[in-house]
N, C-alpha and C positions, 0 to 999 in steps of 0.2 A: 658807282661801279668801282671796282678795285683798281689798283695801280700795278698792273702786270708789266713785267719787263720782258725784253727779248729773250733773256736767259731763261726766265720762267716759262715762256712760251716754248722754247726749244726743249726744255726738260719735259714739259707736258707732251710734246710730240714724241719724245723718246719713250715715254710711258705708253703712249698710244701704239707705237711700233711694237712694243713688247706684247701688248694685248692682241696683236695680229699674229703672233707666233702660233703656228698650227696646233701644237699640243695645248697651249694655254687657251686658245680659242675653243678647242674641243672640251676642255675642262670647264670653261665658263658656260658653254651650251649645256653640258651635262648638269652642272650645278643649278642653273636656272630652271631646268625642266624636271630634274629627277631628285634633287636633294630635299628631303623632308624628314625631319626627325623630331620626336617629342621629348627626348631626353638624351643625355650624354651616353647612357648605356645603349640606347637604340642606335646611336651612331656607330658604336663599336660592333654591334650585331649586324647592321645593314651594310656598313662600309669598313670591314675589318682591315687591320694593318696588312700591307702587302697587296691589297686589291687595287684595281684600276680606279674604282670609285673613291677609295681613300686617298690615292695619289691626286685625283682631280680635286677633291675637297681641300686638301692641303695646299695645292697649287693656287687655287682661287683665293683661299684665305690669306696665304702669304703674299700673293701679288697685291691684293687690296690693302693689306696691313702695311706693306712697303710704300705703296703710292700715297696712302693717307698719312703715313709718317712724314713723307716729304712735305706734304701740304701743312701738316700740323707744326712743322718747324719753320714755316714761312718761306720755304724754297719755291713754292708755287702759290700764287694768289688764290685765296679761297674761291672767289667768284669765278675766276677763270676755270678752275678745276670743276666747280659745281655746274657750270654751264656746259662742260664737255662730257660729263658722265654722271649719272646717278646710280649706276650699277652697284657701287659699293653699298648704297643704302639698301637695295634689295637683298644683297648678300647678308648684310647685318640683320636685316629684318627676319631672315630665315633662322638665324642663330640666336637672336635676342631672347626668345622664350627659354632657351636651354643654356644660356651663357653662364649662369652661376654654376650649373652642373658641370659644364665643360671645364671651367676654371678649376673647380674642386677636383675633378677626376684627374686632370693633368698637373695638379699642384702648381698652377700657373695663374696667379691673380691678375696678371697683365695681359693675358691672352685677348686678342682683338681690341685692346685699348686704343690703338691708333684709329681703327675704323670707328669705334664707338665715339671717340672725340670728334672726328670729322662729321659723323652722322648728326651729332647734336648741333653743330654749326650749320650743317646743310638744312636741317629742319627749321632752324631759326630763319635762315635765308628764305626758304620756301614760304614760311609763315608771313614774311614781309612782302614777297613778290607775288605769291600765289596762295592766298589764304584758302585753307581747305584741302590743299594738295596732299599733305601728310595723311590725313584721315582717309581720303579717297584711295591712296596707294595702300594703306593698311587694310582697307576693306577688300581691295583687289587681292592682296596676299592671302587674306583669310579665305576668300572664295577659292583661290588656287589650292590652298591647304586642304580645304574640304573636298574638292574634286579629286585631289591626289589620294586622300584617305578612302574615298568611295571606290576609286579605281583599284586600290590595294586590296580592299575587302572583296571586290568582285573577282579578283584573280586568285 
């Protein structure tokens, strides 16, 4: 187990308080239930600049990029952070297939780098403490993606 300090625990609690802010909570709920894109171009079509969906997408991404950045710099112990939330993994898993396109489209080679780095360590942690968990979650995401695609075709 990691060596978390009181200061790290307090910072984690502050991050948790931010997650409870009503607009961010709404954005997170939208992202987890509605955000599905197969390319960077599709993101711009489905969630255009100025739309509520675009604002929600950016809000979720920037929140987790900030939170993971704090962890990546050692300001919060990895295990303490990993034990309190894996939501950032699910966020990254939604953008992982289109990450190269997003980075190219925005001319930003470091977009989502903080989340990506934390996800790599989280997966190592899960492989140590719960072998098979990464694969199970990836299967669940694939099923959710398929269901969303079927629902979109039906509409």
